[in-house]
C-alpha positions in Angstrom: -10.2 5.0 98.5 -9.2 4.9 94.8 -7.4 1.6 93.9 -5.1 3.3 91.3 -1.7 4.6 92.2 -1.1 8.0 90.6 2.1 9.8 89.8 3.1 13.3 88.6 5.8 15.9 88.8 5.1 18.2 91.7 7.5 21.0 90.7 7.3 23.5 87.8 8.5 22.4 84.4 11.9 23.5 83.1 15.5 23.1 84.2 16.1 23.3 88.0 18.4 22.0 90.6 15.7 19.6 92.0 12.4 18.2 90.8 9.9 16.1 92.8 8.1 13.1 91.4 5.2 12.2 93.6 3.2 9.0 93.9 0.0 8.3 95.9 -2.0 5.1 96.2 -2.0 1.6 97.6 1.0 0.5 95.4 3.1 3.6 95.9 5.7 1.9 98.2 5.8 -1.3 96.0 6.4 0.8 92.9 9.2 2.8 94.8 10.8 -0.6 95.7 10.8 -1.5 92.0 12.4 1.8 90.9 14.7 2.7 93.9 17.9 1.1 94.9 19.0 2.5 98.3 22.7 2.9 99.1 22.1 1.5 102.5 20.1 -1.5 103.6 16.9 -0.9 105.5 13.2 -0.4 105.0 11.1 2.7 104.6 10.6 4.8 107.7 8.0 7.5 107.7 9.3 10.9 106.6 12.9 9.8 106.5 14.9 10.6 103.4 16.9 7.8 101.8 19.6 8.3 99.3 20.0 5.9 96.4 19.8 5.3 92.6 16.6 5.4 90.7 16.7 2.7 88.1 14.8 1.6 85.0 12.8 -1.5 86.2 13.0 -3.0 82.7 16.8 -2.9 82.2 18.1 -2.2 85.7 20.2 0.7 84.4 20.6 3.7 86.7 18.7 6.9 85.9 19.7 9.3 88.7 21.3 9.6 92.1 18.3 10.8 94.1 16.6 11.0 97.5 13.4 9.2 98.3 10.9 9.6 101.2 7.8 7.7 102.1 4.7 9.0 104.0 2.6 5.9 104.9 -1.2 6.1 105.1 -3.1 7.6 106.8 -0.6 10.2 107.9 0.1 11.7 104.5 -1.2 14.6 102.4 -3.7 12.4 100.6 -4.4 9.9 103.4 -2.9 7.2 101.2 0.7 5.8 100.9 2.7 8.6 99.3 6.3 8.4 98.0 8.4 11.3 96.6 11.5 11.1 94.6 13.7 14.2 94.9 15.8 14.1 91.7 17.9 16.4 89.5 15.7 18.8 87.6 16.6 18.2 84.0 13.6 17.4 81.8 15.3 14.3 80.5 15.9 12.9 84.0 12.4 13.7 85.1 10.8 12.2 82.0 12.8 9.0 82.4 11.8 8.6 86.1 8.1 9.2 85.3 8.3 6.5 82.6 9.9 4.2 85.2 7.1 4.6 87.7 4.4 4.3 84.9 6.0 1.0 83.7 5.9 -0.2 87.3 2.2 0.3 87.7 1.4 3.9 88.3 -0.8 6.1 86.1 -0.6 9.8 85.3 -2.4 11.9 87.8 -5.1 14.2 86.7 -5.2 17.9 87.6 -5.8 18.3 91.3 -6.1 14.6 91.9 -3.7 14.5 94.9 -5.7 17.2 96.7 -9.0 15.6 95.6 -7.9 12.4 97.2 -7.0 14.3 100.4 -10.6 15.7 100.4 -12.2 12.3 99.7 -10.1 10.7 102.5 -11.0 13.4 105.0 -7.6 15.0 105.2 -9.0 18.4 104.1 -12.5 19.9 103.9 -13.5 21.4 100.5 -12.8 25.0 101.6 -9.3 23.9 102.6 -8.8 22.2 99.3 -9.7 25.3 97.4 -7.3 27.2 99.6 -4.5 24.9 98.4 -5.0 26.2 94.8 -5.2 29.8 96.1 -1.9 29.4 98.0 -0.2 28.0 94.9 -1.5 30.9 92.8 -0.9 33.7 95.3 1.1 36.5 93.7 1.6 38.7 96.8 2.6 38.2 100.4 -0.9 39.3 101.6 -2.7 36.9 99.2 -0.5 34.1 100.4 -1.2 34.9 104.1 -5.0 35.0 103.4 -4.8 31.6 101.6 -2.8 30.1 104.4 -5.4 31.2 106.9 -8.1 29.4 104.8 -5.8 26.4 104.5 -5.7 26.2 108.3 -9.4 25.4 108.2 -10.9 28.4 109.8 -13.9 28.5 107.5 -14.7 24.8 107.9 -14.4 24.9 111.7 -16.8 27.8 112.0 -19.4 26.4 109.6 -19.3 22.9 111.1 -20.0 24.5 114.5 -23.0 26.4 113.0 -24.1 23.3 111.2 -24.1 21.2 114.4 -26.1 23.8 116.3 -28.8 24.0 113.6 -28.9 20.2 113.3 -29.5 20.1 117.1 -32.4 22.5 116.7 -33.8 20.4 113.8 -33.7 17.2 115.9 -35.8 19.0 118.5 -38.3 20.2 116.0 -38.6 16.9 114.2 -38.9 15.0 117.5 -41.8 17.3 118.5 -43.5 16.9 115.0 -43.2 13.1 115.2 -44.2 12.7 118.9 -46.2 15.8 119.8 -47.8 14.2 122.9 -44.5 13.2 124.3 -42.0 15.9 123.2 -42.7 19.5 123.9 -42.2 22.1 121.2 -38.7 23.7 121.4 -38.5 27.2 122.9 -39.0 29.7 120.2 -37.0 32.4 122.0 -34.0 30.1 122.2 -34.3 29.2 118.5 -34.6 32.9 117.7 -31.4 33.6 119.6 -29.5 30.8 117.8 -30.7 31.8 114.3 -29.9 35.5 114.9 -26.4 34.6 116.1 -25.8 32.5 113.0 -27.1 35.2 110.7 -24.6 37.6 112.2 -21.7 35.2 111.9 -22.6 34.4 108.2 -22.8 38.1 107.6 -19.3 38.6 108.9 -18.0 35.9 106.6 -19.7 37.5 103.6 -18.5 41.0 104.6 -14.9 39.8 103.9 -15.7 38.0 100.7 -15.2 40.9 98.3 -11.8 41.7 99.7 -10.8 38.0 99.8 -11.7 37.6 96.1 -9.7 40.8 95.3 -6.7 39.3 97.1 -7.0 36.0 95.3 -7.8 37.2 91.8 -6.3 40.6 91.7 -8.0 43.7 90.3 -8.5 44.4 86.6 -7.1 47.9 86.3 -7.1 49.8 82.9 -5.0 52.9 82.2 -7.0 55.0 79.7 -7.0 58.5 78.3 -6.3 60.6 75.2 -3.0 60.2 73.3 0.1 61.8 74.9 -1.4 62.2 78.3 1.2 60.0 80.0 -0.5 56.6 80.2 2.6 54.6 79.3 4.7 56.7 81.7 2.2 55.9 84.5 2.4 52.2 83.7 6.2 52.4 83.9 6.1 54.3 87.1 3.8 51.8 88.8 5.9 48.9 87.6 9.2 50.7 88.4 10.4 49.5 85.0 10.5 50.7 81.4 7.8 48.3 80.3 6.1 50.5 77.7 7.6 52.8 75.0 7.2 56.4 75.8 7.1 59.0 73.0 5.8 62.4 72.2 4.3 61.0 69.0 0.5 60.6 69.4 -0.7 57.0 68.8 2.6 55.3 69.9 0.6 52.7 71.9 -1.6 50.9 69.5 -2.4 47.7 71.3 -3.0 46.7 75.0 0.2 46.2 77.1 -0.4 44.1 80.1 1.6 43.5 83.3 1.0 42.9 87.0 2.1 44.8 90.1 1.3 44.5 93.8 -0.1 47.5 95.5 -0.5 47.1 99.3 -0.6 43.3 98.9 -3.2 43.3 96.1 -2.1 42.4 92.6 -3.2 44.8 89.9 -3.7 43.3 86.4 -2.5 46.5 84.7 -3.4 47.2 81.1 -2.1 50.3 79.2 -4.3 51.1 76.3 -4.3 53.0 73.1 -5.2 56.7 73.3 -8.9 57.3 73.2 -9.5 59.6 70.2 -11.2 59.7 66.8 -8.7 58.5 64.1 -8.7 57.5 60.4 -5.7 55.2 60.9 -7.1 51.7 60.5 -4.5 50.1 62.9 -4.8 52.8 65.5 -8.6 52.6 65.3 -8.5 48.9 66.2 -6.4 49.8 69.2 -8.9 52.4 70.3 -11.7 49.9 69.9 -9.9 47.4 72.1 -9.2 50.2 74.6 -12.9 51.0 74.9 -13.7 47.3 75.3 -11.1 47.1 78.1 -12.6 50.1 79.9 -16.0 48.5 79.7 -14.8 45.4 81.5 -12.4 47.1 84.0 -12.9 47.0 87.8 -10.9 50.2 88.1 -10.0 52.8 85.5 -7.0 55.1 85.8 -7.9 58.0 83.5 -4.8 60.0 82.6 -5.4 63.5 81.1 -2.8 66.2 80.2 -3.6 68.7 82.9 -1.1 71.3 81.6 -3.3 72.5 78.7 -6.9 73.3 78.1 -9.2 70.3 77.5 -10.1 69.4 74.0 -12.8 67.1 72.5 -10.6 64.0 73.1 -10.2 64.7 76.8 -13.9 65.4 77.2 -14.8 62.2 75.3 -12.4 60.2 77.5 -14.1 61.5 80.6 -17.5 60.4 79.2 -16.2 57.0 78.0 -14.8 56.1 81.5 -17.6 57.4 83.6 -19.2 54.0 84.2 -16.5 52.2 86.3 -14.8 53.2 89.6 -12.3 55.7 88.4 -9.3 57.7 89.4 -8.6 60.8 87.3 -5.0 62.0 87.1 -4.4 65.5 85.8 -0.8 64.8 84.7 2.1 67.1 83.7 1.4 69.5 86.5 5.0 70.6 86.2 4.2 72.1 82.8 1.0 74.0 83.8 -2.5 73.6 85.3 -5.0 74.9 82.7 -6.5 71.5 82.1 -6.4 70.5 85.8 -8.6 73.6 86.6 -11.1 72.7 84.0 -11.2 69.0 85.2 -11.7 70.2 88.7 -14.8 72.2 87.6 -16.1 69.3 85.5 -15.9 66.5 88.0 -15.9 68.3 91.3 -13.7 67.7 94.4 -14.0 65.1 95.7 -15.6 62.8 93.2 -17.2 60.7 95.8 -16.8 57.1 97.1 -16.4 55.6 93.6 -13.6 57.9 92.4 -10.7 60.2 93.1 -9.0 63.2 91.5 -5.2 63.8 91.6 -3.2 66.7 90.2 0.5 65.9 89.7 3.1 64.3 87.5 4.0 60.7 87.0 7.6 61.8 87.1 7.2 62.8 90.7 7.5 59.9 93.2 5.2 61.6 95.7 2.5 61.8 93.0 2.9 58.1 92.2 2.6 57.3 95.9 -0.7 59.3 96.0 -1.9 57.3 93.0 -1.1 54.0 94.8 -2.9 55.2 97.9 -5.9 56.2 95.8 -5.9 52.8 94.0 -6.2 51.1 97.4 -8.9 53.4 98.6 -11.0 53.2 95.4 -10.2 49.7 94.4 -10.8 47.9 97.7 -11.8 50.5 100.3 -8.6 50.8 102.3 -4.8 50.7 102.4 -4.4 47.1 103.6 -6.8 44.2 103.5 -7.1 42.2 106.7 -6.0 38.7 105.7 -7.6 37.3 108.8 -11.0 38.4 107.7 -10.5 37.3 104.0 -11.9 33.8 104.6 -14.4 33.4 101.8 -12.5 33.8 98.6 -14.6 31.9 96.0 -17.9 32.9 94.3 -19.1 29.4 95.0 -18.6 29.8 98.7 -20.1 33.3 98.8 -23.1 32.1 96.9 -23.7 29.2 99.3 -23.4 31.5 102.3 -25.7 34.1 100.8 -28.3 31.4 100.4 -27.7 30.3 104.0 -28.2 33.9 105.1 -31.5 34.1 103.2 -32.8 30.9 104.7 -31.9 32.2 108.2 -33.7 35.4 107.5 -36.8 33.5 106.4 -36.6 31.5 109.6 -36.6 34.6 111.7 -39.6 36.0 109.9 -41.4 32.7 110.7 -40.5 33.1 114.4 -41.5 36.8 114.5 -44.8 36.0 112.8 -45.7 33.6 115.7 -46.0 30.6 113.4 -45.5 27.0 114.7 -41.9 26.1 115.1 -42.2 23.1 112.8 -42.5 25.5 109.9 -38.8 26.4 110.5 -37.5 23.0 109.5 -37.3 23.6 105.7 -35.4 26.9 106.1 -33.0 25.5 108.8 -32.4 22.4 106.6 -31.6 24.7 103.6 -29.1 26.6 105.7 -27.4 23.3 106.9 -27.2 22.2 103.3 -25.6 25.5 102.2 -23.0 25.2 105.0 -22.2 21.7 103.7 -21.7 23.0 100.2 -18.8 25.1 101.5 -17.2 22.4 103.5 -18.0 19.6 101.1 -20.5 17.5 103.0 -23.3 18.2 100.4 -21.4 18.9 97.3 -22.0 17.3 93.9 -19.5 15.5 91.7 -19.8 18.1 89.0 -18.9 20.8 91.5 -15.8 18.8 92.6 -14.8 18.4 89.0 -15.0 22.1 88.4 -13.0 22.9 91.6 -10.1 20.5 91.0 -9.8 21.2 87.3 -8.1 24.5 88.1 -5.4 22.8 90.1 -2.0 21.9 88.6 -1.4 18.3 87.8 1.1 17.6 90.6 -1.1 18.9 93.5 
């Protein structure tokens, strides 16, 4: 347990009705006693709010009329003594209270240090700790639900069960290797059944990893196409707000406009780009260059083309420029004609296939926008609603560890099927156990922990 007592503001910066100053560590209650003057006599009782004045321990002057609550170890978030001051949310008040607790012996907490202490003290496994950050950063109801499922510890429970079973098999194998005359070799058929079951369960976890990462991180979605096709109008329609300037003048959008919107619980990182066309205008050319770079990095491209008139060189070039990523093609302005839509239909075929979609309509039509949203879900993540209960592996770190576990289990099965001695299974089974431990934290390195907790906010 760390001997320092740490303190930080646990609420967002800015003016608010209430802010929370949190402390954790062996001196948290002593520091609270130095800074808090209760209105009624009595000691600290677990989880019971007390009203009083927070004072400057140097001068004794009152800072704020506040509430204070203590969570004694080990039954606190961090597993240490924790005290929270619930104070008025002005920055001057909060700054003065932080200074008071620092003067009394606390130090400023580092990013994620409260949750890191919870992990070190056994209050959370590492997968749950990562879920804390995911829950804080969730931008949609579905992302929050999936993060809450992970915070409940579903991943850790499953992997600890798998780990314990493999460790049991390893004990049998190693006992036979050490004492071959006294301990019989474990039954290969029973080991085969155990390993196959584990490979299937790991596969199920990995199957939901892509959707989980999409829920957590959102989808990088670029709106592209020639000038005057209706890209900015589509952005506004998806956002249901006038975010981008709409004009009949070609080249109105010269830089990337970014915003975020949830579609079926998944956040789209929407980017409206400059019209893709050849131009001699230096400023517009920079915008076109940025648009091409954005398309190259996109996870999903919404290609908007004026479907009311015959296709020109700009439209054909835009089709070519966006052919690499999963793409939805919108033949817009159907209310004005369909000459371009018919040409697009012939060029790309109907349907495009599993990596794309083709829509004829108008962004001014709410039914068309609804079809676009449905297509985004289908092309972007394979369905209308992601199952939050299956989205349990959300980080690339966890997915990589489980992929290595799956490979080790596959190697073990090949050894069994080849009729080789069971003692040759030990290395692969031990590797799978180690990979499980990387997810839950039993076998993780300090550098990995530093990387995980560095993305947390300071007060969590």
